[in-house]
C-alpha atoms as one frame of an Amber mdcrd trajectory, in Angstrom:
protein
  52.243 -97.621  40.836  50.715 -93.909  41.982  49.694 -93.959  45.992  46.109
 -93.682  46.860  45.307 -90.067  47.087  44.620 -89.348  51.294  40.828 -89.898
  52.510  39.709 -86.002  53.314  37.126 -85.117  55.775  35.627 -81.832  56.122
  34.614 -80.532  60.334  34.506 -77.640  62.250  36.785 -78.716  64.980  39.205
 -81.408  65.026  40.527 -82.325  68.939  43.680 -84.617  69.097  43.398 -87.300
  71.729  40.013 -89.488  72.560  41.304 -88.846  76.642  38.436 -87.113  79.727
  39.203 -83.418  77.415  39.132 -84.548  74.285  36.044 -86.538  74.433  34.072
 -84.110  76.816  34.994 -81.316  74.396  33.655 -83.730  71.341  30.602 -84.426
  73.036  29.684 -80.603  74.549  30.189 -79.718  70.933  28.540 -82.214  68.854
  25.375 -81.649  71.340  25.556 -77.752  70.724  24.991 -78.369  66.575  29.120
 -78.052  65.945  30.899 -80.950  64.101  33.731 -82.802  65.011  35.834 -84.821
  64.685  37.918 -87.242  67.539  40.934 -88.814  66.887  42.340 -91.631  69.420
  45.992 -93.050  68.361  45.067 -96.293  70.011  41.987 -98.578  69.314  40.467
 -98.936  72.382  40.740 -97.111  75.789  42.410 -99.603  77.983  45.233 -98.405
  79.313  46.626 -99.522  82.656  47.315 -97.133  85.843  45.528 -94.071  84.021
  43.534 -91.857  86.824  40.423 -93.469  87.515  38.935 -90.661  90.187  36.010
 -88.292  89.257  36.051 -85.703  91.682  32.568 -83.751  93.224  33.485 -81.535
  90.022  32.965 -83.752  87.313  30.193 -85.354  89.244  27.907 -82.093  89.004
  28.886 -81.276  85.285  27.507 -85.329  84.270  24.599 -83.940  86.486  23.954
 -80.711  84.369  24.705 -82.676  81.432  21.656 -84.876  82.829  23.927 -87.599
  82.641  24.975 -88.505  86.583  22.305 -91.371  86.991  23.423 -93.769  83.870
  26.755 -92.961  84.696  26.698 -94.123  88.151  25.041 -96.834  87.157  28.521
 -98.619  86.562  30.749-100.238  88.896  32.328 -97.439  91.157  33.543 -96.696
  94.604  32.724 -93.680  96.832  34.810 -92.213  99.125  33.629 -89.254 100.640
  36.447 -88.860 102.778  40.673 -89.258 101.393  42.773 -90.880 104.386  46.715
 -90.754 104.051  49.022 -92.230 106.712  51.625 -89.857 107.502  54.349 -90.804
 110.304  52.548 -93.472 111.441  49.301 -91.677 111.968  46.156 -91.732 110.239
  45.131 -88.304 108.813  41.778 -87.181 106.916  43.277 -84.778 104.370  40.029
 -83.755 102.060  36.094 -83.931 103.317  33.952 -84.011 100.776  30.930 -83.925
 102.880  29.656 -80.358 103.261  30.589 -79.653  99.333  27.262 -77.608  97.916
  27.107 -80.299  94.949  24.692 -83.149  93.834  27.243 -85.723  94.624  29.780
 -85.246  97.694  32.375 -87.989  97.185  34.741 -88.819  95.005  33.587 -91.643
  92.531  36.755 -94.160  91.823  35.892 -95.849  88.184  38.216 -97.228  85.771
  39.364 -94.330  83.114  38.178 -96.671  80.618  34.513 -97.357  81.330  34.540
 -93.054  82.073  35.560 -92.677  78.654  33.882 -95.762  77.519  30.549 -93.912
  78.512  31.548 -90.377  77.069  31.448 -91.625  73.762  29.295 -93.768  73.623
  27.179 -90.701  74.334  28.748 -88.315  71.803  28.191 -91.452  69.653  24.458
 -91.463  69.606  24.808 -87.602  68.568  24.994 -86.764  64.271  27.586 -84.014
  64.314  30.450 -86.222  66.160  33.057 -88.587  64.757  35.512 -90.451  66.633
  38.517 -92.083  64.774  41.070 -94.438  66.518  43.607 -95.910  65.359  44.352
 -92.504  64.390  47.412 -90.924  64.393  48.306 -86.929  64.330  51.493 -86.031
  62.111  51.173 -82.597  61.280  49.240 -79.690  60.989  47.775 -78.242  57.017
  48.731 -74.602  57.114  46.672 -72.515  54.311  48.160 -68.653  54.603  50.200
 -69.341  57.858  47.324 -70.206  59.601  46.587 -73.559  60.815  43.466 -75.016
  59.003  43.498 -79.281  59.592  45.883 -82.078  60.222  47.177 -84.850  58.317
  46.463 -88.344  60.403  47.685 -91.733  59.593  44.633 -93.999  60.357  45.842
 -97.379  59.962  48.511 -96.439  57.652  46.440 -94.927  55.038  46.857 -91.235
  55.312  44.030 -88.604  56.061  43.412 -85.072  56.174  41.158 -83.215  57.997
  39.825 -79.954  57.159  38.964 -77.684  60.068  38.077 -74.272  61.202  39.844
 -75.235  64.946  42.588 -77.669  65.986  42.540 -79.054  69.895  45.651 -80.474
  71.084  44.311 -82.985  73.795  46.906 -85.393  73.523  48.222 -85.407  77.067
  51.300 -84.304  78.495  53.720 -85.469  76.199  51.259 -83.402  73.146  52.366
 -83.675  69.595  50.409 -81.024  69.039  51.986 -78.491  71.826  55.452 -79.913
  70.351  54.349 -79.499  66.395  52.969 -75.625  67.411  55.786 -74.694  68.904
  54.407 -73.809  72.186  56.822 -73.819  74.988  56.327 -74.735  78.352  58.206
 -74.001  81.937  58.439 -77.059  84.124  58.541 -77.460  87.972  59.739 -80.418
  88.442  58.870 -82.946  91.253  61.300 -85.239  93.358  59.313 -88.346  93.092
  58.102 -90.902  90.547  55.879 -93.951  90.802  55.792 -97.167  89.323  52.780
 -99.130  88.865  52.315-102.236  88.299  49.372-105.609  88.785  48.665-108.128
  91.510  46.535-110.859  91.435  43.141-111.010  93.817  43.058-114.366  95.702
  40.101-114.982  97.253  41.172-114.699 100.622  42.570-111.456 100.179  41.219
-108.745 102.591  39.051-105.988 101.922  41.580-103.576 102.062  40.158-100.296
 103.846  43.131 -98.129 102.052  42.169 -99.389  99.299  41.481 -95.303  97.775
  43.204 -93.745 100.697  46.829 -92.091  99.834  49.982 -93.243  99.857  50.941
 -95.343 102.861  54.653 -95.314 103.231  55.075 -95.203 100.030  52.875 -97.840
  98.673  49.188 -97.364  96.758  46.413 -99.895  96.183  43.589 -99.484  93.817
  40.777-102.142  93.677  40.195-102.861  90.334  37.375-105.637  90.400  39.821
-108.861  89.267  43.477-107.678  90.751  44.680-105.105  92.275  46.887-101.954
  91.029  49.848-100.834  93.007  51.666 -98.348  93.449  54.957 -97.881  94.757
  56.558 -94.244  95.070  60.400 -93.408  94.502  62.937 -90.886  94.267  62.912
 -89.005  90.870  65.774 -90.459  88.960  66.115 -93.765  91.098  64.629 -96.012
  88.259  67.540 -96.806  86.301  69.717 -97.622  89.844  66.853 -99.705  90.728
  66.798-102.013  87.954  70.753-102.514  88.012  69.932-103.758  91.595  67.517
-106.290  90.470  63.878-107.266  90.861  64.370-109.533  93.735  65.758-106.357
  95.752  62.795-103.676  94.633  60.540-106.757  96.272  62.350-106.715  99.086
  62.114-103.210  99.218  58.252-103.147  98.642  57.361-106.477 100.694  58.618
-103.957 103.474  55.471-101.717 103.050  52.825-103.559 101.156  50.056-105.273
 102.543  50.658-108.045 101.487  53.184-111.219 102.266  55.803-111.313 100.676
  55.423-114.248  98.231  52.788-112.820  96.737  55.367-110.411  94.960  56.654
-113.784  93.440  54.343-113.161  90.561  56.618-110.174  89.204  58.928-111.939
  87.901  60.102-109.277  84.881  60.420-105.380  84.388  57.966-105.289  81.817
  55.156-106.085  84.310  56.097-102.717  85.837  55.481 -98.996  84.486  56.888
 -95.729  85.432  54.869 -92.918  85.671  57.357 -90.196  85.540  55.758 -87.089
  87.409  56.240 -83.880  85.770  54.302 -80.218  86.678  54.146 -77.944  84.000
  52.402 -75.549  81.574  52.569 -73.615  78.428  53.287 -69.755  78.341  50.786
 -69.506  75.633  48.207 -72.480  74.849  47.661 -71.125  71.416  48.401 -70.077
  67.894  45.981 -69.589  65.314  43.558 -72.308  64.590  45.383 -74.351  67.359
  44.853 -74.359  70.954  45.869 -77.069  73.741  43.776 -78.023  76.573  43.957
 -80.335  79.750  47.487 -82.193  80.418  48.761 -80.887  76.847  48.348 -77.864
  78.551  49.485 -78.403  81.698  50.629 -81.447  83.214  49.403 -82.334  86.555
  51.217 -84.604  89.510  49.360 -87.349  90.756  48.810 -85.354  93.894  44.951
 -84.819  94.492  43.710 -87.168  91.263  42.886 -83.441  90.108  44.565 -84.212
  86.716  41.436 -85.882  85.048  38.355 -83.157  86.336  41.075 -79.919  85.545
  40.969 -81.459  82.151  37.209 -81.581  82.158  36.928 -78.579  83.425  38.964
 -77.099  80.526  36.637 -79.112  77.798  33.436 -77.068  79.710  35.319 -73.513
  78.958  36.169 -74.019  75.791  32.774 -75.320  74.951  31.469 -72.286  76.674
  33.380 -69.812  74.505  34.259 -71.152  71.367  31.094 -72.996  70.427  29.360
 -69.999  68.799  32.539 -68.663  67.101  32.615 -72.008  65.556  29.065 -72.268
  64.457  29.994 -68.706  63.321  32.757 -69.789  61.265  34.719 -67.152  62.764
  37.097 -68.431  65.133  39.775 -66.044  66.151  43.119 -66.017  68.407  41.174
 -63.682  70.610  38.969 -65.739  71.825  41.303 -68.866  71.703  42.999 -66.117
  74.803  40.022 -66.440  76.490  40.055 -70.178  77.167  43.256 -69.535  78.925
  42.684 -66.466  80.308  39.560 -68.376  82.104  41.808 -71.516  83.170  44.951
 -70.224  84.110  44.215 -69.141  87.672  42.994 -72.295  88.438  45.891 -74.209
  86.826  48.443 -72.153  88.557  46.725 -72.197  91.868  46.062 -76.132  91.603
  50.043 -76.774  90.864  51.498 -74.146  93.362  49.795 -76.030  96.186  51.352
 -79.505  94.371  54.711 -78.190  94.238  54.625 -77.230  97.774  53.147 -80.435
  98.982  55.585 -82.238  96.772  58.566 -80.360  98.052  57.551 -81.705 101.479
  59.285 -84.509 100.133  62.757 -83.714  99.198  63.665 -83.906 103.237  62.555
 -87.559 103.957  64.169 -87.127 107.951  61.911 -83.950 108.376  58.330 -84.748
 109.815  55.474 -83.489 107.758  53.656 -80.426 109.224  50.071 -81.695 108.097
  49.135 -83.918 111.050  49.883 -80.926 113.874  48.361 -78.403 111.471  44.686
 -80.230 110.854  44.847 -80.803 115.073  45.133 -77.137 115.223  42.743 -76.295
 112.376  40.120 -79.082 112.539  38.533 -77.086 109.573  41.276 -77.706 107.403
  39.773 -80.912 105.669  36.805 -79.319 104.361  38.873 -76.576 103.153  41.261
 -78.969 101.357  37.904 -80.834 100.827  36.486 -77.630  98.510  40.156 -77.493
  97.284  40.520 -81.221  95.414  36.612 -81.479  94.929  35.403 -78.685  93.047
  39.065 -76.587  92.071  39.556 -72.799  91.883  37.126 -72.309  89.132  33.839
 -74.214  88.803  32.730 -74.643  85.326  29.316 -75.318  83.931  28.195 -76.361
  80.466  25.999 -73.183  78.848  25.161 -75.176  75.512  23.004 -77.808  75.471
  21.367 -78.191  71.722
């Protein structure tokens, strides 16, 4: 019996990865009349422990697209300032109240809600197709140029022919690996162990819920549970596992705002998820017919929660530069390079700051200079608010259809 021939789709652009960058770009292309297929390897967006910060830069883009009011009708929390406890002192790290934008706050919203919102808006456009449970396999070539991808959709081979393939498949991008794109890594001294704790009726509404780490402990209100993060020195996860989960719970109890008995629901290592923090970026984001954006092009540290918002800005810049070439069926390598040229500076500048900030934690005995600096220069939280809230280069959608 002969195997069934692969299903073949033809489109203008195929985007690999249904995260913030992929769905935003898919929406923008479809809204401008460009046919686009987005593939997502999972069957939904319900991933635990993903970034949940929607910064003023992204909220401004949603406002410019006419989507802000409906987005903010979804459950979310707002923070006009970011605060942290450093060496026992409460410090305002960033103040967004003076930003020249519609929303002068960070919106904290589960990423799956944000992605479902974007996907629902894109699904209303005839040029947009989202294929879930579809995994990227390899490129299709014609005359040494990429002209599409092969994918597996629920085990069925699918060919998607396209002028352009966009890799928006995250920090472990298969697109950039298959394209042979080379990255440089800048390291990071810490990782994070994420876990859930069930909410109890008498739990206080901790005001620290969306502040920075407090004694290496993070807590985020997820409605019916607390998402908790415990920062550890990089490379220490295996020794921590070897010491046993009881020892880990004892360490967490020293810094968590919960009574120690609340940690008893942590009984298995499967309940913990290790986020291996990395900071890296590609030397080149493209080859003929392929472009990487977002974490696929530059993995960010969680510091400042800026990764999602840089990815969204990448998507807007990509749509701005490539919509017309895709409409004309004339996408060149030079045009792909323009996207990287536009986004290279904000990427490098943001990573430079993250590297400097994370480097301070290499010597835990050395006190952080931040509290002293902020007391001496009280304008610094406003400066940091601009950097974190808007980034080093703002993007505005050009095409509305």
